[in-house]
C-alpha positions as CSV (number, residue, x, y, z in Angstrom):
1,M,0.0,0.0,0.0
2,Q,1.4,3.3,-1.0
3,Y,1.1,6.3,1.3
4,Q,1.7,10.0,0.6
5,R,3.3,11.7,3.6
6,K,2.5,15.3,4.5
7,E,3.9,15.9,8.0
8,I,5.4,14.1,11.0
9,Y,4.5,14.7,14.6
10,P,5.9,13.7,18.0
11,L,3.9,11.1,20.0
12,D,2.7,13.6,22.5
13,A,1.1,15.7,19.8
14,V,-1.2,12.9,18.8
15,L,-1.9,10.3,21.6
16,P,-3.3,12.6,24.3
17,F,-6.1,13.6,21.9
18,T,-7.3,10.1,21.2
19,K,-11.0,10.1,21.9
20,R,-14.2,8.7,20.6
21,R,-16.1,10.6,18.0
22,I,-13.7,13.6,17.7
23,K,-11.9,15.2,14.8
24,I,-9.0,17.5,15.3
25,E,-7.3,19.8,12.8
26,Y,-3.6,19.2,12.2
27,D,-2.1,21.8,10.0
28,G,-5.2,22.3,7.9
29,D,-6.4,18.7,7.7
30,M,-9.1,17.2,9.9
31,I,-8.1,13.9,11.4
32,N,-10.5,11.4,12.9
33,M,-9.1,10.6,16.4
34,S,-11.4,7.8,17.3
35,S,-9.1,5.1,15.8
36,D,-8.7,1.8,17.6
37,R,-5.0,1.9,16.6
38,Y,-4.5,5.3,18.4
39,T,-6.3,4.0,21.4
40,L,-4.2,0.9,21.5
41,F,-1.0,2.8,21.3
42,K,-2.2,5.2,24.1
43,R,-3.3,2.3,26.4
44,K,-0.7,-0.4,25.7
45,G,2.3,1.5,24.5
46,V,4.3,2.0,21.4
47,V,6.6,-1.0,21.6
48,C,6.3,-4.1,19.4
49,V,5.5,-7.0,21.7
50,T,7.6,-9.4,19.6
51,C,10.8,-7.6,18.7
52,G,10.8,-4.6,21.0
53,L,10.9,-2.0,18.2
54,T,9.7,1.4,19.6
55,G,7.5,3.8,17.8
56,V,9.0,7.3,17.8
57,F,6.8,9.5,15.6
58,F,3.5,9.7,13.8
59,A,3.3,10.5,10.1
60,K,0.2,12.2,8.7
61,E,-0.4,10.2,5.6
62,R,-3.1,9.4,3.1
63,Y,-3.6,6.6,0.6
64,N,-2.8,7.6,-3.0
65,E,-6.4,6.9,-4.0
66,N,-8.0,9.0,-1.3
67,K,-6.7,12.5,-1.9
68,N,-8.6,14.2,0.9
69,K,-8.5,11.9,3.9
70,Y,-5.4,11.9,6.1
71,H,-4.7,9.6,9.1
72,F,-1.7,8.9,11.4
73,N,0.6,6.0,11.1
74,L,3.1,5.2,13.8
75,Y,6.8,4.6,12.9
76,G,10.0,3.5,14.5
77,F,13.4,2.7,13.2
78,N,15.0,-0.7,12.9
79,T,18.6,-1.4,13.7
80,A,19.5,-0.6,10.0
81,G,17.9,2.9,10.5
82,K,15.0,2.2,8.2
83,E,11.5,3.3,9.1
84,V,9.1,0.5,10.2
85,M,5.4,1.0,10.8
86,L,3.8,-0.2,14.0
87,T,0.4,-1.9,13.6
88,K,-2.6,-3.1,15.6
89,D,-2.3,-6.9,15.9
90,H,-5.1,-9.2,17.0
91,I,-3.8,-11.5,19.7
92,I,-6.3,-14.1,18.8
93,P,-6.7,-13.7,15.0
94,K,-10.2,-12.9,13.7
95,C,-10.1,-16.1,11.6
96,L,-9.8,-18.1,14.8
97,G,-12.7,-16.2,16.5
98,G,-10.8,-13.3,17.9
99,K,-12.8,-10.1,18.6
100,D,-12.3,-6.5,17.5
101,S,-11.7,-5.2,21.0
102,Q,-8.9,-3.5,22.9
103,A,-8.5,-6.6,25.1
104,N,-7.6,-8.5,21.9
105,Y,-5.2,-5.9,20.4
106,Q,-1.5,-5.6,20.9
107,P,1.1,-3.3,19.3
108,M,3.3,-5.1,16.7
109,C,5.6,-3.8,14.0
110,A,4.6,-4.6,10.4
111,P,7.3,-7.2,9.8
112,C,6.5,-9.2,13.0
113,N,2.7,-8.9,12.3
114,Q,3.3,-10.3,8.8
115,N,5.4,-13.1,10.1
116,K,2.8,-14.0,12.7
117,G,0.0,-14.2,10.2
118,S,-2.9,-16.0,11.7
119,L,-0.9,-18.0,14.3
120,E,-2.3,-18.0,17.8
121,N,0.1,-17.3,20.7
122,P,3.2,-16.3,18.8
123,Q,6.6,-16.6,20.5
124,I,6.9,-13.4,22.5
125,N,8.6,-12.3,25.6
126,T,6.7,-13.7,28.6
127,E,6.2,-10.3,30.1
128,G,4.4,-9.2,26.9
129,Y,6.8,-6.5,26.1
130,R,10.5,-6.7,25.6
131,S,12.7,-4.2,27.4
132,T,12.2,-0.7,26.3
133,I,15.7,0.3,27.0
134,I,17.4,1.0,23.6
135,R,20.8,-0.5,23.2
136,K,23.6,2.1,22.6
137,E,24.2,1.1,19.0
138,Q,20.5,1.5,18.2
139,E,20.3,4.8,20.1
140,K,23.2,6.2,18.1
141,Q,21.6,5.2,14.8
142,I,18.2,6.6,15.8
143,R,19.7,9.9,16.9
144,K,21.5,10.1,13.5
145,N,18.3,9.4,11.5
146,L,16.2,11.9,13.5
147,K,18.9,14.6,13.3
148,E,18.9,14.3,9.5
149,K,15.1,15.0,9.6
150,N,15.6,17.9,12.1
151,I,13.7,16.0,14.8
152,Y,14.9,16.0,18.4
153,W,14.1,13.4,21.0
154,M,13.9,12.9,24.8
155,F,12.8,10.3,27.3
156,D,9.6,10.6,29.3
157,S,7.7,7.9,31.3
158,K,4.4,9.8,31.8
159,L,2.7,9.0,28.5
160,F,3.8,5.5,27.8
161,Q,4.6,2.9,30.4
162,S,5.7,-0.7,30.1
163,P,4.9,-3.2,32.8
164,K,8.2,-2.4,34.4
165,R,7.6,1.4,34.1
166,D,10.7,1.8,31.9
167,K,11.0,5.1,30.1
168,L,10.1,4.9,26.4
169,L,11.5,7.0,23.5
170,Y,9.4,9.7,22.0
171,L,10.0,12.8,19.9
172,T,9.7,16.4,20.7
173,T,10.1,19.3,18.3
């Protein structure tokens, strides 16, 4: 699926405004903020439950076919420095009777979600989330990628908490 990107936003510019039946204007475009994905990221965090990839920014994007409707996609960087989208995964796949509910959703990066397919109970960290501490090599690469895009970052534990209350990465401008 091909997206056209218009802007990028730090996590704290999007997640606090996730509410049912509300649209908010972001730089001239109305965005529907009642997405199950946004709610998932706000409630359960922005870390892939399988590989530990951390979402660091939202991109305001639209499908090529839909010229007027923008939405937010959450992205992080893999160890090679490439952007990777985080998705809403069904813990119990719909094809196996899983429900469309927050209790059955978990954050997962697109490659892990694709690898999981319709498997039930994939091999994940027993705590549900891998450590959110970013290794020094990854941190260095992330800082370099963000600096090239004129984005700055910091740590904060107030918006996003893992079960161990580790601090997660998020962006600030």
